[in-house]
N, C-alpha and C positions, 0 to 999 in steps of 0.2 A: 582593624576589623576591614573585610575587603565588600564592597559595595554589590558583588557580583552575587546572582541569585543562584541559590542552591537548591537543584532539581532535586528532590528525595526519590531514588530509585533503587530499586534493591529487587536482585535476581529472587529471593524468597517469597516477594509479595510480587506476583503477577500482573496485577493493576495498576504497578506504580512502574512498570518497565517502559523505556521508551525505545520507538523503531523510526530511524532514521529522522532527518531535521524536522519534520512537521509533527512530531511527538511532542515538541517542546513547545509549540503555537496553540492557541485556543483550536477546537477544531474548527474546521475548513466548513463554509455553510455550501450548499448545494451549486452556488455560483462559481467560486472558487475551486472547487472540486472540478468543475467542467474547462475551466479557464488553465488549470492543469494540463487536463486531458489534451486540451487544445493545443497546447505548449508539444504536448510528447508528438503529437500528429504532427504539428508544424516541423517540427527536427525532423522526421521523416524516420523516426523511430517505431518498430512493431510493437504495439501493445501486448502484455501477458499479465494475465492474472493467476495469483497464487493463494494459499490459504492453508492455515496452520489451526490446533489448537493453541489455545493462550499458553499451557505449560512448554509446550514445545516453541514457543515463538524465537526463543533465544538463541536456538539451533541454525544451521545454515540450510538445513533443506526444509523445504516447503512443498506443500503437494501442487502440483501445477492443474489447474482449470481447464481441461481441455487445450487444445495446441495454443502457440502464440498466434494472436492474431494478426498476421502476416499483411501488411500492404492496408489494414482497415484504418479509413481517414473519415469515418462519421461516428461523432461522440456520441448522439445517442445510441449507438448500437454498441461503441464501447462499455457506458453508462449501463445500458440495459444488462450485456454479459457480468458486469460488476454484481448486479442485483441479483441475478438469477444464482450465482456463486454463495451469495449472501443469505440468498433464501432457501438453498439447499442443504447449507453450512452455518447457521445462525449463530452456533456457539464459537464459531472459528475466526480468525483475524483474518481479513481479506486484503491483500495488497494488490497494487498494482505495479508494474514494470515496465518502463520504457526501453526496448532493446537496441541497442545500437548497432547494425550490422557491419560498420564500418571499422569501430573501434571493438568490438567483440564484448562488449559487455554492457551492464545495465546503466543507461546515461541519466534513469531519473528510476526513483523506488519509495513507495508511500503507500502506507496501512490507509484504507479509505474506510473500511468498516473493523472496530475492535469487538472482539469477542468477549462473551460473558467471563467474568472469571470467579474463582469460587474462594 
């Protein structure tokens, strides 16, 4: 028998689905979230916020919340936009991406708010 922990996750159970690495860890505290945002800023990546309904989260298309926050370095401003998106879409998952201009990809991606599952 393996000592590896099995994370029960099923496509048919929206509440069990995992998104990115942080989904396998306990929920981040406000300070840990702030540190992750500061990491994105320190890397020079552009913050971008997306949201989607829990039942559509396994797809590759999420709705963009406004335009990416090009050049934004104020962690409080990024947190405020995350909260605004969550307030406007309280039942949706809300994720933060750190867009890397040079590699032309997301250098970081994490779900900050999990939507309500039925």
